[in-house]
N, C-alpha and C positions, 0 to 999 in steps of 0.2 A: 473490659468488655468480654463477655462470654457468648459463645454461639452454641445454640442448641440444635442438634440435628435429630430429626424424627424420621425413623425408618418405618415405612409402611410395608407390612408383610404382603407379599403378592398372594393372590388366591391360587389354588391348585390349577385352575383353568388358565390363569395368566402365566404360570410357570410352564405349563404344557405348551401354550401358544408361543412362548419364547423359544422353546426347543424346536418347534416346528419352523419358526421363522429362521432359525439358524441353519437348518438342513435344507430348507426350500431352495436356495440358490443352486445347490448341486443337482437337485431334481430338475429345476428349470433349465439348467445347462444341457440336459439330455432330452429336453422337450416335454418334460412331465411337470407335475405339480402336486401339492397335497393341501387339503383343506381340513381344518379342525371342525368337526361337526358338533361334538358334545363331549363333556366329561361328567360322568355320573357314577357314583358308588365305586370309585376307583377304576373305572373302565373308561378308556379314551376311545372315541369313535372318530375315525378319519375317512376322508374320501380321496382316493387317488385319481388324478386327472391326467389328461393328455397322454403322452407316451407311457406313463406309469400304469395307466388303466389297462389291465390285461397283459402287461409285460411279464415274461417268465422270471425276470430278475427282481420283480417288485417285492417278493417275499423276503429276499436277501436285503434289499434296500431298506425295507421296513424294519427288519430285525437289527441290522448293524448300524443303521443311521438313526431312524426315528425312535425305536423302542429303547435302544441303549442310552440315548441322550435323555429321554424322559425318565427312565427308571433310575439313572444316576442322580438326577437333580430333584426328582419328585418321587421319593420312595413310597408314598401313599398309593401310587398307581399300581394296580394289579395286572392289567392287561391292556393291549391296544388292539382294537378291531377295525377292519376295513369294512365300510358300508358302501352301498351303491347309491 
């Protein structure tokens, strides 16, 4: 008896969503959150919420948490933008 395993490739948006899901607990622990708004033409758009919105450290969090994770796993992504 043989078993066939079929791997379904995740879309770019699904891969980005997975990265955001992984960093979200750290943001939530500090009273913030992040929402994936859209992925289009290699640009990820996110919304920072709660304590992250307007926080002076949010740029660092975005760069070292979110962007690094996304760019390592999804090399097709060119940039991550924060939208309101």
